[in-house]
C-alpha positions as CSV (number, residue, x, y, z in Angstrom):
1,M,-14.2,-69.0,-35.7
2,K,-17.2,-66.7,-37.3
3,S,-19.5,-65.5,-35.1
4,H,-23.0,-67.0,-34.6
5,S,-26.6,-66.1,-33.4
6,V,-28.7,-67.9,-30.6
7,Y,-32.5,-68.1,-30.8
8,L,-34.2,-69.4,-28.2
9,H,-37.9,-70.8,-28.5
10,I,-40.6,-70.6,-25.9
11,P,-43.4,-72.4,-26.7
12,F,-45.9,-71.4,-24.2
13,C,-48.9,-69.0,-24.8
14,R,-51.8,-68.6,-22.6
15,H,-54.1,-68.4,-25.6
16,L,-53.6,-69.4,-29.4
17,C,-54.8,-66.8,-31.6
18,S,-56.5,-67.8,-34.9
19,Y,-53.7,-67.8,-37.3
20,C,-50.9,-69.2,-35.4
21,D,-49.4,-72.8,-37.0
22,F,-46.2,-71.9,-34.9
23,N,-45.1,-74.7,-32.3
24,T,-46.8,-73.2,-29.5
25,Y,-48.9,-74.1,-26.3
26,A,-51.7,-73.0,-24.0
27,G,-52.1,-73.5,-20.3
28,L,-48.7,-75.5,-20.0
29,E,-47.7,-72.7,-17.9
30,E,-46.6,-75.3,-15.2
31,H,-44.1,-76.6,-17.0
32,I,-42.2,-73.4,-17.3
33,P,-39.4,-74.1,-14.6
34,A,-38.4,-77.1,-16.0
35,Y,-38.4,-76.1,-19.1
36,I,-36.1,-73.4,-18.5
37,Q,-34.0,-76.0,-16.6
38,A,-34.1,-77.8,-19.8
39,L,-33.1,-75.0,-21.7
40,C,-30.1,-74.2,-20.1
41,T,-29.0,-77.9,-20.1
42,E,-28.9,-77.8,-24.1
43,I,-27.1,-74.4,-24.1
44,E,-24.1,-76.3,-21.9
45,F,-24.4,-79.7,-24.0
46,V,-23.8,-77.4,-27.2
47,A,-21.2,-75.4,-25.5
48,E,-19.1,-78.6,-24.2
49,Y,-19.5,-80.3,-27.6
50,C,-18.0,-77.5,-29.5
51,E,-14.2,-77.8,-29.8
52,Q,-13.4,-73.6,-29.3
53,Q,-16.0,-71.2,-27.2
54,I,-18.4,-69.8,-29.0
55,P,-18.9,-66.5,-30.3
56,V,-22.3,-65.0,-30.2
57,H,-23.1,-61.2,-31.4
58,T,-27.2,-62.0,-31.6
59,I,-29.3,-63.4,-29.2
60,F,-33.3,-63.7,-30.1
61,I,-36.1,-65.1,-27.8
62,G,-39.2,-65.6,-29.9
63,G,-42.3,-68.0,-29.2
64,G,-45.2,-68.6,-28.4
65,T,-45.0,-65.6,-26.2
66,P,-41.8,-65.1,-23.9
67,S,-43.2,-62.4,-21.9
68,I,-45.0,-65.0,-20.0
69,L,-42.0,-66.3,-18.6
70,P,-41.0,-64.5,-15.1
71,V,-38.1,-62.5,-15.0
72,R,-36.2,-64.7,-13.2
73,E,-36.2,-67.3,-15.1
74,F,-34.5,-65.2,-18.3
75,G,-32.0,-64.2,-15.3
76,K,-30.9,-68.3,-15.4
77,I,-30.8,-68.1,-19.2
78,F,-28.5,-65.0,-19.2
79,Q,-26.4,-66.6,-16.6
80,T,-25.6,-69.9,-18.6
81,I,-25.1,-68.1,-21.8
82,S,-23.1,-65.2,-20.6
83,R,-20.8,-68.4,-18.3
84,V,-20.2,-70.9,-21.9
85,F,-20.4,-68.8,-24.9
86,D,-18.3,-65.6,-25.7
87,I,-21.2,-62.7,-26.1
88,Q,-19.5,-60.2,-28.2
89,E,-19.7,-56.3,-27.3
90,H,-22.9,-54.6,-28.6
91,V,-24.5,-58.3,-28.4
92,E,-28.4,-57.8,-29.7
93,I,-30.8,-59.2,-27.7
94,T,-34.3,-59.2,-29.1
95,I,-37.6,-60.2,-27.3
96,E,-40.9,-60.7,-28.6
97,A,-43.9,-59.5,-26.5
98,N,-47.7,-59.4,-26.9
99,P,-48.4,-55.8,-26.2
100,G,-51.4,-56.9,-24.0
101,R,-49.8,-58.1,-20.8
102,L,-46.7,-55.9,-20.5
103,S,-46.0,-53.7,-17.5
104,Y,-43.4,-51.0,-17.0
105,G,-42.0,-53.0,-14.1
106,Y,-41.7,-56.0,-15.8
107,L,-40.1,-54.5,-19.3
108,K,-37.5,-52.6,-17.0
109,S,-36.4,-55.5,-15.4
110,L,-35.6,-57.1,-18.7
111,R,-34.1,-54.1,-20.1
112,D,-31.8,-54.2,-17.1
113,L,-31.0,-57.7,-17.8
114,G,-29.9,-56.6,-21.1
115,I,-32.1,-57.2,-23.7
116,N,-32.3,-54.0,-25.8
117,R,-34.5,-55.3,-28.8
118,L,-38.4,-55.5,-28.1
119,S,-40.6,-56.7,-31.0
120,L,-44.5,-56.2,-30.6
121,G,-46.6,-57.8,-31.9
122,M,-49.4,-55.3,-33.2
123,Q,-51.0,-57.1,-36.1
124,S,-53.8,-54.2,-36.6
125,A,-55.1,-51.0,-34.9
126,I,-58.8,-52.6,-36.4
127,P,-60.8,-53.9,-33.7
128,E,-62.7,-56.6,-36.5
129,E,-59.4,-57.6,-37.3
130,L,-58.2,-58.2,-33.9
131,R,-60.7,-60.0,-32.9
132,L,-60.7,-61.8,-36.0
133,L,-57.2,-62.7,-35.1
134,D,-58.0,-63.7,-32.5
135,R,-55.5,-61.0,-30.2
136,Q,-55.7,-60.5,-26.9
137,H,-54.9,-56.6,-26.8
138,D,-56.7,-53.3,-28.5
139,N,-54.9,-50.0,-29.2
140,Y,-54.7,-48.7,-26.0
141,R,-52.6,-51.6,-25.0
142,T,-50.2,-51.6,-27.7
143,E,-50.0,-47.9,-27.3
144,K,-48.8,-48.0,-23.6
145,A,-46.6,-51.1,-24.0
146,V,-44.5,-48.8,-26.8
147,N,-44.6,-45.6,-24.5
148,D,-43.6,-47.7,-21.2
149,A,-41.0,-49.8,-23.1
150,R,-39.4,-46.1,-24.5
151,R,-39.4,-45.5,-20.4
152,A,-37.9,-48.5,-19.5
153,G,-34.8,-48.1,-22.1
154,F,-35.7,-49.9,-24.8
155,G,-34.0,-47.5,-28.0
156,N,-34.8,-50.5,-30.5
157,I,-38.6,-51.3,-31.1
158,N,-40.3,-53.3,-33.5
159,L,-44.0,-53.2,-34.5
160,D,-45.2,-56.6,-36.5
161,L,-47.9,-55.7,-39.0
162,I,-50.4,-58.1,-40.9
163,F,-51.7,-57.5,-44.4
164,G,-54.5,-59.4,-46.5
165,I,-56.7,-60.1,-43.4
166,P,-59.9,-61.3,-44.8
167,D,-62.1,-58.5,-45.6
168,Q,-59.5,-55.8,-44.5
169,T,-59.4,-53.2,-47.4
170,P,-56.6,-50.8,-48.3
171,L,-58.5,-48.1,-46.5
172,S,-58.5,-50.2,-42.9
173,W,-54.5,-50.9,-43.4
174,Q,-54.2,-47.3,-43.6
175,M,-55.5,-46.6,-40.8
176,T,-53.3,-49.8,-39.2
177,M,-50.5,-48.0,-40.3
178,D,-51.3,-44.4,-39.2
179,L,-51.6,-45.8,-36.1
180,A,-48.2,-47.8,-35.9
181,L,-46.4,-44.7,-37.6
182,S,-47.8,-42.3,-34.6
183,L,-45.9,-44.5,-32.5
184,N,-42.7,-43.2,-34.1
185,P,-41.7,-47.4,-33.9
186,D,-37.4,-48.0,-34.8
187,H,-38.6,-51.0,-37.1
188,F,-41.5,-53.0,-38.9
189,S,-41.8,-56.1,-39.8
190,L,-45.2,-56.5,-42.4
191,Y,-46.1,-60.1,-43.1
192,S,-49.1,-61.0,-45.9
193,L,-51.3,-63.4,-43.9
194,S,-51.1,-67.2,-45.2
195,I,-53.8,-68.9,-43.8
196,E,-52.4,-72.8,-42.7
197,P,-53.6,-75.7,-42.3
198,G,-54.8,-76.8,-38.9
199,T,-55.9,-73.4,-37.9
200,P,-58.9,-71.8,-36.7
201,L,-58.9,-69.4,-39.8
202,N,-58.3,-72.4,-41.9
203,D,-61.8,-74.0,-40.2
204,W,-63.4,-70.9,-41.0
205,L,-63.0,-70.3,-44.5
206,G,-63.6,-73.7,-45.6
207,E,-67.0,-73.5,-43.2
208,G,-67.5,-70.2,-45.1
209,L,-67.5,-68.1,-42.6
210,I,-64.9,-65.9,-43.7
211,S,-63.4,-65.2,-46.9
212,E,-60.3,-65.7,-48.8
213,P,-57.6,-62.8,-48.9
214,D,-57.3,-61.3,-51.9
215,S,-53.7,-61.7,-53.2
216,D,-54.5,-58.3,-55.5
217,I,-55.4,-56.2,-52.9
218,A,-52.6,-57.7,-50.5
219,A,-50.5,-56.5,-52.9
220,E,-52.3,-53.2,-53.0
221,M,-51.3,-52.9,-49.6
222,Y,-48.0,-53.8,-49.5
223,E,-47.0,-51.6,-52.3
224,L,-49.1,-48.3,-50.2
225,A,-46.9,-49.5,-46.9
226,E,-43.8,-49.3,-49.2
227,A,-44.7,-45.6,-50.1
228,R,-45.8,-44.3,-46.7
229,L,-42.6,-46.2,-45.1
230,H,-40.4,-44.3,-47.2
231,E,-42.3,-41.0,-46.7
232,H,-40.9,-41.5,-43.1
233,G,-38.3,-42.2,-43.4
234,Y,-37.8,-45.7,-42.6
235,Q,-35.3,-47.7,-45.4
236,Q,-37.0,-51.3,-47.0
237,Y,-33.8,-53.7,-46.2
238,E,-35.2,-57.0,-46.6
239,I,-38.6,-58.0,-48.6
240,S,-41.0,-57.5,-45.2
241,N,-38.6,-55.3,-43.3
242,W,-38.0,-51.6,-42.7
243,A,-35.8,-50.3,-40.4
244,R,-34.6,-46.2,-39.6
245,K,-31.0,-44.9,-38.7
246,G,-30.1,-45.0,-35.3
247,D,-28.1,-42.2,-33.4
248,G,-25.0,-43.1,-35.1
249,L,-26.9,-42.6,-38.5
250,G,-26.5,-46.4,-38.8
251,L,-30.0,-48.7,-39.9
252,M,-31.8,-50.3,-37.0
253,S,-31.9,-53.3,-38.7
254,C,-32.4,-57.1,-37.2
255,Q,-29.0,-58.5,-37.0
256,H,-30.4,-61.8,-36.2
257,N,-32.5,-61.9,-38.8
258,L,-29.6,-60.3,-41.5
259,Q,-27.5,-63.9,-40.0
260,Y,-30.5,-66.1,-41.4
261,W,-30.5,-64.0,-44.3
262,R,-26.8,-64.0,-45.0
263,N,-27.5,-67.7,-44.1
264,L,-24.6,-67.4,-41.5
265,P,-24.5,-70.0,-38.6
266,Y,-26.8,-69.9,-35.7
267,L,-27.5,-72.0,-32.8
268,G,-31.2,-73.2,-31.8
269,F,-32.8,-74.1,-28.5
270,G,-35.5,-74.8,-27.1
271,A,-38.9,-77.0,-28.0
272,G,-39.1,-77.6,-32.2
273,A,-35.9,-75.4,-32.4
274,H,-33.8,-75.1,-35.7
275,G,-30.0,-74.3,-35.9
276,Y,-27.4,-74.1,-38.8
277,A,-24.1,-74.5,-37.6
278,G,-20.8,-76.7,-38.5
279,E,-22.4,-77.4,-41.9
280,N,-25.5,-79.2,-40.3
281,R,-28.9,-78.4,-39.4
282,T,-30.4,-79.3,-36.8
283,V,-34.3,-79.8,-35.8
284,N,-35.3,-80.4,-32.1
285,V,-38.3,-82.5,-30.7
286,S,-41.4,-80.5,-30.9
287,R,-43.5,-81.1,-27.3
288,P,-42.3,-79.0,-24.6
289,D,-42.6,-82.3,-22.2
290,R,-40.6,-84.7,-24.6
291,Y,-38.2,-81.8,-24.7
292,I,-37.9,-81.7,-21.0
293,E,-37.7,-85.2,-20.8
294,K,-34.8,-85.8,-23.1
295,L,-32.7,-83.3,-21.7
296,L,-33.1,-83.8,-17.9
297,S,-33.2,-87.7,-17.8
298,S,-30.7,-89.2,-15.4
299,E,-29.7,-91.1,-18.5
300,V,-28.3,-88.2,-20.3
301,D,-24.6,-87.9,-20.2
302,S,-22.4,-85.4,-22.4
303,S,-20.2,-88.5,-22.4
304,Q,-22.4,-89.6,-25.5
305,N,-21.0,-91.4,-27.8
306,D,-23.5,-90.5,-30.6
307,I,-24.0,-87.1,-29.9
308,S,-22.1,-84.2,-31.8
309,Y,-21.8,-80.4,-32.3
310,P,-24.3,-79.0,-32.5
311,S,-26.7,-81.9,-32.2
312,T,-27.8,-82.6,-28.3
313,P,-29.7,-84.7,-26.3
314,A,-33.1,-83.0,-28.0
315,T,-32.6,-83.2,-31.4
316,T,-34.3,-85.6,-33.6
317,R,-33.3,-84.5,-36.9
318,V,-29.5,-84.2,-38.1
319,T,-28.9,-82.7,-42.5
320,V,-25.6,-82.4,-43.5
321,I,-25.8,-79.0,-45.9
322,S,-23.7,-79.8,-49.4
323,Q,-21.9,-76.7,-50.9
324,A,-24.6,-77.3,-53.5
325,E,-27.5,-76.6,-51.1
326,E,-25.5,-73.8,-49.2
327,I,-25.2,-72.4,-52.4
328,K,-29.2,-72.7,-53.1
329,E,-29.8,-71.2,-49.8
330,T,-27.5,-68.9,-49.5
331,M,-29.4,-67.3,-53.3
332,M,-33.0,-67.6,-51.9
333,M,-31.9,-65.8,-48.6
334,G,-29.8,-63.7,-49.8
335,L,-32.3,-62.0,-52.2
336,R,-34.4,-61.0,-49.9
337,L,-32.2,-58.5,-49.0
338,T,-33.6,-55.8,-50.6
339,G,-31.1,-53.4,-50.9
340,E,-27.7,-55.9,-50.1
341,G,-28.5,-58.7,-52.6
342,I,-26.0,-61.0,-53.5
343,S,-22.3,-60.1,-53.9
344,R,-20.5,-61.4,-56.9
345,R,-17.4,-60.8,-54.8
346,E,-18.6,-62.5,-51.4
347,F,-20.2,-65.1,-53.6
348,H,-17.1,-66.0,-55.2
349,S,-14.9,-66.0,-51.8
350,R,-17.5,-67.9,-50.3
351,F,-17.6,-70.6,-52.9
352,G,-14.9,-70.8,-54.9
353,T,-16.7,-69.8,-58.3
354,S,-18.6,-66.7,-59.8
355,L,-22.2,-66.4,-60.1
356,E,-22.2,-66.3,-63.8
357,E,-20.6,-70.1,-63.8
358,V,-23.7,-71.5,-61.6
359,Y,-26.5,-69.5,-62.4
360,G,-25.6,-67.6,-65.7
361,G,-29.2,-68.7,-67.7
362,E,-31.2,-67.9,-64.5
363,I,-29.8,-64.2,-64.0
364,E,-30.1,-63.3,-67.9
365,E,-33.9,-64.9,-67.9
366,L,-34.9,-62.8,-64.6
367,L,-33.0,-59.5,-65.6
368,G,-34.9,-59.8,-68.8
369,L,-38.4,-60.3,-67.3
370,G,-37.2,-57.3,-65.1
371,L,-37.3,-59.0,-61.9
372,L,-33.6,-58.8,-61.2
373,E,-30.8,-56.0,-61.6
374,W,-27.6,-55.2,-60.5
375,D,-26.7,-52.5,-58.6
376,Q,-26.5,-49.2,-60.8
377,V,-23.2,-47.8,-59.1
378,T,-20.4,-51.2,-59.7
379,S,-23.3,-53.3,-61.0
380,E,-21.2,-55.9,-58.1
381,R,-24.8,-56.5,-56.5
382,L,-27.7,-58.7,-57.6
383,R,-31.0,-57.3,-56.8
384,L,-34.7,-57.9,-56.9
385,T,-36.4,-54.8,-58.6
386,P,-39.6,-53.7,-57.2
387,K,-41.5,-55.8,-59.4
388,G,-39.3,-58.5,-58.3
389,R,-40.4,-58.0,-54.2
390,L,-44.3,-59.1,-55.0
391,L,-42.8,-62.0,-57.0
392,G,-40.5,-63.4,-55.0
393,N,-41.6,-66.5,-55.0
394,Q,-41.5,-66.8,-58.4
395,V,-37.9,-65.5,-57.9
396,F,-36.6,-68.0,-55.8
397,Q,-37.5,-71.2,-56.9
398,R,-35.0,-70.8,-60.2
399,F,-32.4,-70.8,-57.8
400,I,-33.3,-74.2,-56.6
């Protein structure tokens, strides 16, 4: 059985940021104990439905703001996971956190539980940009969080940064990069701001209170970041992600996200979580109260005949993925990997046909446009060119 990844969604926040359209809720902290009980119940359901013990090599705790949880609740989750899954040696366990409310003691407790990777939502170093994004931290709190995490024993720290913010300039972006680099993280995730319907930012844009982000300036910022990170020894391995080499000289890539980009199986637990296992994509009910109800109802019984792996009582949609769909998804996700790309050999081994047989015309066209290239050493891997990284969505659409 292929090794799986596990995603745990913690949908609670103390405050919602102006750009956030994730499945998150503020002011529902009183539901946390019941939610964690429901989360553990869902994990047990999946483990019971599967015919074999599932090997797990990465766990990612996202949200929301997972660091809103008391440490004891994480202890309950990990006790359940360790009991029902086959946790692999050197498992990567990541937690997302906002810098504003972290303490050394809390971080040390998380590290003692086995969490070994921390992803901090720094986003910007410019006070005006942080206020626009409605972030609840400042640069002092970011620096303190990184330093406390190092003292607590975290040897793998990621910083999230956002570019393309309204009225952001290349100079202010460079100032953000300067501070972020001075903190010496192991990994960077850089995201171009997308203003989504239903968010305060979208309302402000409609009211003329903020300006539309400039795509040309955002592209300039992306290229500036590429150059700066390369100068400081970070290697780009995905369109939005950079890592440096660790003590063992291996690249400190996010192994959990690599599972997604390689289109390999993962289990999603929690309200609104998505999963992909057993040739099925699953989606859970979004609202935490409904999620709790579906899993903790006295009527829930693991012997229900209409539920099968990888579904649970919280699942609201199951999509069976055909090989044709799997091929499309593998191309779209795999081409995001700037160095690895799509392997001719691995594609043939997985699907029983060659890349050229399925996409010969599309590949030739994109090679001619300078958006794709074969690796220069073996011509075994198909990858985006630097130009293709800026126009990634246009490339991906050719394989749909």
